[in-house]
N, C-alpha and C positions, 0 to 999 in steps of 0.2 A: 587581275590586271589586264583588262582588255580595252576595247574602244579605239584601237589604232586605225580602224576603218574610218573613224571620224577625221583623223588627220588627212587621209587620202581624199575624203569628201571635201574638206576645206581647201585642199590643194586644187582639186578639180574645178572648184568654183572660183578659184583665183583669190581666195581669202585666207592667206597663210596665217597660222596662229602667231601671236606676238613673239618676236625673237628675243626672249629675255631670260634664258636659263642661267646666264653667268653674270658676274659683276661688271663686265665691260660693255654690255649691250643694253638696249632698251632706252626708254625715255630718261631725261635728266632726273636725278634723284630729288626727292623733296628736301625741304630745309633740314639741316642736321638735327638729329634727335638729341635731346639733352642727356639721354641715357646711352651709354656705350657698353658694348659687350666685347671682352677680350678673352681669347683662348689662353688660359694659364695652366693647361694640363701638364706640359713638360716641366715648367718651372716649379710646379707644385708637387712633383714627384709621381704624377700619374703616367708612368711609362708603360703604355699598353697599346699594342697594335693588334687589332682584331684579325684573326686568320679565318678566312671563309673556305679554304681548301680549293681555291680556283684550280681547275684542271682543263686539259684539252677536251675532256668528255662533256663539259658543260652540264654537270649534274645539277638538277633543279635546286636542291637545298643551298647550293653555293651562293645563290644570289638573294636569299631571303633571311639570313641570320643576322644577328647583331643587336642584342638587348642588354640592358643594364639597370642599375638601381642606385638610388640614394637610400642608405640603411644605417641606422644608428645601432650597430650590432653589439657594441660594448656598453651601451647605455650611459655614455658620458656626456650626452647633450649636444654633440656635434655629428654631422653626417659623414659617414664613411661611403665608399664607392665599391659596388660590385660590378664587374665587367665580364661579359660572357663571350667565350671563344667558340669558334666552329672547329672544324677538323678536316683532314683530307680523307675522303670516303675510301680511297684505295690505299690509305696508309701514307704516312709522311714520306717525303722524298729522302733518298739515302743521305745519311749524315744530319738529318733534321729531327729535332725532338718534337714529339706530339704536343700541340698547344693545349693549354689548360686555362680554366677560368681564373680570374684574379680578384682578390679582395684587398682594398686599400684602406688602411686605418688612418683616420684624420687626426693628425698630431697638432692641429691648430696652426700657429705661426710657422711651425717647422715644416708644414706641408703634409704629404701623404707617404705612408710606408706600406709596401706590399707584404701581406701576411697570409695569402691564400693557402699556402701549403701548411703552415703551422696552425691555421684555423680549421683545416680539414675540408676546404671547399674548392681545391684545385682540381676540378673535374676535367678529365681528358676526353669526354664525349663530344658529340656534335651538338653543342648548346644552341638554344634559340632565345628563350625569354625567361622571365622570373616574376615571382610574386613575393611580397614581403608582408608578414603578419605573425602575430603571436597566437598560433593555432592551439597551443596547450595552456594558454592563460597563466604562464609561469613568470611573466614579467620581463621577458626579453624577446627580441625579434627573430623569428624563424625565416627560412628562405626556401622557396620552392623553385625548382629549375625545370623548365620544359626543354625538350630536345628532339632532334631527329634520331629517335631511339628511346630507350627507357628513361623516363623522367625521374628526378631525384627530389627528396624532401630532406633538407638539412635542419635538424632540430638544434637550436641554440642551447648549449649546455650551461651558459652563464659564466663560463670560465675563459672566454676568448676562443672557445673551440665549438665546432658543430659536429654532430653525428648524423651520418646519412641513414635515414630510416624509411625510405620510400617504399620498399617492398613490404616491410613489416607493417607500415601504416596503410597499405593497400592503395597507393597512389602512383605506382611506378608504371604508368601507361607506356607501352612500347611503341606507340604509333608516332607519326610526325605531329608534334604539338607545337603551338605557337604562343600567342598571348594567354595569360592566365591571371586570375585575380581571386583574392580572399574576400568573402563577404558573408555576413550572417543572414542568409536568406530566410531562415525560419525564426529568427530572433530568439533563439534559445540560450544565448550567452556565449556561444563558441563559434569560431570561424569555420565556415564551409569553404569549399574551393571549386572554382569553375575553370576548366581548361579547354581552350579552343584547339581543335585538330584541323589540319589543313586538307591534304589530299592523300589518297592511297598511292604510295610511290615506292618502287623498288629500283635502285640504280641499275641493276643488271637487266632490267626490262625496258629501259629508256630507248626508244626507237630512234634510229638515225634520221628517219623521214618524219619525225614528229612535227606537228604544226608549230612554227616559230611564233614568237611574240609579235613580230611585225611582218605584215604581208610582203613588204619590200625585201625581206631577208632572203626569200626564195629567188629573187631576181637581182641579187646584189651584183654590183660591177666588180666585186672582188671574188673570183671563183675560189671555192674551198673554204670560205669564211663560214663559221658555224656560230649559231646563237643559242641561247637557252630556250627550252621548250615552253610552250604556252600552257597555263594551268588547265585549259580545256581538254588537254590530252589525258587527264587523270580524273578518276571519280573522286567525289568529295568524301570526307571522313567525318563521322559523327563526333560532336563535342561530348564532354563528360562533366557531370556535376557530382562532386564528392560531398556527401553529408558527414559532418563531424559527429562521431558517436561518442566522443570522449575517450579517455584512457589511451590517447595516441592512435586511435583507429578511425578510418574513414570507410564509408560504403558508397558504391556507385548507385546514385539515386536518379540517374538521368531520365529513365523511362517513367518512373513513378512521378517525377516532377513535371512531366510534359515537355522536356527539353530535347528529346531524341529527334535528330534530323540528319539522315545519312547524306543529304544533298548539299549541306553547307560546306563551305571552304573557308573556315574561320581564320581571321588574322588579327582583328582588334576586338578587345573586350572591355566593357565597363559596367559596374554595378552603379545604379543611381535610382532615386525615387522619382519616376517620371510624372506621377500624378499626385504627389504629396499626400499619400495615404498612410505613410509611416512604414511601408514595406519596400525593401530594395528590389527594384526591377533590374533587368539585364538586357544590354544591347550588344549584339555581335555584328561586326563589320565583316562581310563575306567577299571573297574575291570572284567577281564575275557572275555571281548569283545574288538573288535578293538578300538584303540585310534582314536581320531578325531583331524584333523587340519583344522580349518575354515579360508580360505583365504578371507581377506577383499577386496571386489571388489570396494570399494570407492563410492558406490551408495546406501549406507544404507543396503547392503546385503552381505552375505558371501557365499562362495562355499566350500563344504567339499572336501578335496583333500589329506587326510593323506596317502592313499595307493600310489597314484601317487608320493607324495613327499618323501616316504620312511620312514614314522614315525608312521604307523598304527600298525605294528607288531614287534615282536622280530627278532633277527638276522636270525633265521631259518624259518621265516614266520609264527610263532605261535602267537596266542593271549596270552597276558600276563596279570598279575594282577596289572595294574598300580595304584599306590597310590599317591605319591608325585611327583611334577614336578617343574623344574626351567629352565630358559633360560639365557644364557650369552655367551660372546665371549671368549671361553677358549683358543683359539690359536692366538688371537690378529690379526685376518685377517679382522676385521671390520664387521663380520656377526655373528648373534646370534645363538648359538647352543642350544641343548636341552638335558636334562637328565630326566629320569623317574625311580622311585624306584619300585621294584617288590617283589613278594613273594619268600619265601625260594625255592632254586633250580632254580630260574629264575634270571639271572644277572640283576643288575641295568643297564638300557640302557643309552648309550651315542650316540647321533645323531649329526654328524658333518654337519654343513650348507655349502653346496657346492656353494651356490649362486642361485638366481632366484627361490628360494623356494624349492630347492631339497636338500635332506640330504642323508648321508651315515652312516650306523651303524658302529661305531668304538668302540663298547663296549669292545671287547677283545683286539683289536689292541692297545688301549690306556691304558690298564691295570686295568680297573675297573670291568671287568666281573668276572673273576675267584675268586677274593677276596670276592665279594659280594654274591656268591652262597649260603653259609651256613646261611646267614642272611635274615631277613624279614624287608625290608626297608619301612619307612613312610616318615617323614619329610626330606627334602633335600634342599640345596642351594649351588650355586656357591658363593664363597667369596674369596677375596685375604687376607687370614688370616695372612700372614707374610709380607705383603706390598712390595712384590718383583715385582709387576706389572703384575702378571699372576694369572688367576682365579683358585683357588683350589676348592675342592668339599667336602661337609659334608653330612653325612647321619645319621639320628636317626633310630635305629632299635628296634624291639620288636615283639615277636610272637603274633598271634591272639588267640591262645589257651592257657589258663592258666594252663592246665595240659598236655601240649604237650610232656613232657618227658615220659609220660606213653605210648605214641604212637611212638615216634621217639627219640631215645637216641643220635642222631647226633646233636640235637639242644637244645635250652633252651627257656623258656618264656622271661626272661629278657636277653637282649643282649647289648653288648658294642656298642659304636658309631664308625663309620668309618670316617677317615679324610684322604682324598687323596691330597697329595701335587703335584702341577703341576711342573714337572721337565723340562719343555721345550721340544724341538724337539729331538727325538732319531735318530739313524742312518738310520731309514727307512722313515724319514720325518714326523713321527706321534708324536703328543704330548704324553708324557709318564707321567702317574700318579703313584705315589708311596704311598701306604697306610701306614700312620705313626701313626695311632691312639694309638697304644700301647706305644709309646714313647712320646706322646704329652700331658702328664700330667694326674693326677687322674680324671679330669673331662671327659676325653675321654675314659679312661680305665673302668670307672664304668659301670656295667651292670644294665640297667633299661628297662622298657617297654615303649620305645619311641614312640611318635605319632607326634604331630605338632612341628615345629621348626621355629625360626625366627632369622635373623641376624641384628645386629645394634651395634653402639658404645655407650653403655648405660652410660659409665663413661667419655666419651669425652676425651679419652687419645690418640686418633689417631689410634686405631686398632679396628677390628670388634670382638664383643663378640657374644655369641649364647644363645638363650633362647630355652629350650626344655620342652615341656609338656609331662609328663609321665602318662600312663594309671593307675589309681588307686594308684598313688605314688606322692611324692613331686615333684614339678617342679625343673628344674635345670637351673641355670644361670651360664654359662661357661665364666669366665673372661679370656681374652686373655692377656698373659704376655710374653714379650720377643721380641718385634718388634722394639726396640729402634734404631737399626742400619739402619733402612730403613725409607725413607720419604713417605709422603702421602698427599692427598688433599681430603677434604670433601666438597660437593656442595649440597645446597638446592635450588630447583627451585621453583619460584613463578610466576605462569602464570597471564597474564592480559587479552589478547585476548583468550589465551588458558585456560584450566581449572586451577584453582588457584594453585593446587599442581604440575602442570606441568607433570602429569602422562602421559607417552607416549613420553616425550621429549627424544631426542637422543643426547648424549654428547660425543664428541671426545676430547681426551686429548693426546697431543704430548709432550714427554719429551725426547729430544735427539732422539735415535732410537727406543724408546718405544712408541708404539701407541696403545691406548685403546679406545674402544667404548662401552658405557653402555647406557641403557635405564632406565628411572624412572618407576619402577613397584613394589610397595609394596606387592601386592597379588601374592603369589607363595608358594612353598613348599607343605605342607599338612595342611589344615584347618587354615592357619596362615598368618600373615602379618608382613613384615619387615620394617626397617627404611626407611623413604621416602628420606633420603639423599643418594646421590651417594658417594661411597667411592673408591678412586683410590690409590692403592699402587704405589709408584714411584721409589722403589729401591734406588739407590745411587744418583738419580737426585734431586737437590735442588730447581728446579723450573720447572714449566710447560711452555714450549716454546709457545704452542698454545692451546687454549681452544675454542672449537666450540660447540654451542648449536643450535640444530634444534628443534624448538618448534612445538607442534601439529598444531598451526595456520599456519605453513609454514615459519614463520619468522626465520631468522638465525642470530645469534650473534657470534662474534669472539673477543677473548681477547688474548693478548700476554704477555709473561714474568710475569707469575703469581707465586709468591713465594709459596713454599711447606709448609707443616705442619701447615695448618690453616683450620678453618671451614668458608666457604664462603656461601653467599646467593646471588643468581642472580634473579633479577626481570625482567620479559620479557620486552625488549625494553630499559632497563636501565643498569647501571653498576654493578660491583661486590661490595659487602660489607661484612664485617665480621659478623659472627653470634653473 
């Protein structure tokens, strides 16, 4: 998270960035969006306030935590919520209990009930992010937790309880881990695990004279004001790839797979097939150093080719502060594109997939660049929030400095969310995104310190909702309201030869002249995991003419004349059934 020198340069040139971090400033909002998002967390029983352990010492991890997940841990067909807590590095204040992670069971119309302790996942460590996946192929969703400290693997026992098996499974990495994701990189039928590590950091070695995030912090008009240290003060930490050996065991396969990089400062992770060759590739968003795209060679190894592919740097060839990341086909050409969130004064990146593993930076051409400059983005996802058949884009924002207003009056600590509506192709043949957050309901307008985010249909009403974990604040559950005029289809993949979740499966949906391609990938955004079900908006189409599934095993299935507006399950090699 760097580039604040750019803010100084803009000021020196008399070209201040747009003053639009909050809902009360900036240009007049566009016409009201028919879709409105409302934060229903409190009324739904999601009583969770994230603890980041904020202290006068300004320990670096305090500003980077806050992940969560939509997970159907009890297999009842609706989405439960897992929310990750931080901790006080020096211990809780006197009379204060240590914070723990929370698991909320979805009770339908009755809302959510917190069951973390009885489920065995009320972890008291300094949590960061999580990954959801059935790593042992036993029919229920397991949970991996990344931390500032030893990571944990919670095996779902299928009885409403989890057993922590991280050390026994060989995945209890003690370093500072951030985003993580399950993916079957070798397509052998079980899920492997990739974990991003951030920097080498010891709280007792944090120097008082460490370089701050912002240059102006050293010359603040408020003597004695202290800010969080810049990540450049600390060396990077190598990421890790765990290969699933079966029988509940993983092995560190990082070096053999060609993924070892001690210089990276990984924050965002996503598996996706960048060149449509059937093998899952891997993208890592790094903080202040070049991003990495690992091309899967199909031989148990990867080749790093981000620079060649055009996704290592920003539009002007600069290294940026990559945080969150997602992949999706935003222009419906059948290829998976990329987005990366960045620091204030750095635009959130949008990379268009040109085919054969090459990308073009269309950040400004598509309209997401200028709008995002005043904000500091973390969680992000592509989602078709209005069910029109085109992928839109969401960003959770929030600064890393809790006293940033003392250094830079052009921004704020708490920031509103961004919601980019996909407007289709413009006169230049480019997809145009229009930012509609200010007109998309109070849930989008609210200013909070956003970190992780996840997408999923928690109320099973046929549209995608959003979960946002806020740093040191209550989480937000943004209920989607107003998509009744459009049709949709939800699909859950269950592998047989492939991994049980079907993670990595490629699904093509054709409805009239609307053609969409999605991949099953819950691990994305920042520190978070989304609904395992694929959600397709269908616009005015009342049926899917053709549904094609390419499984990780290589098996291909096709179905025709599938009615819209239903939740379906497809088991590899078998037919469709209702959820």
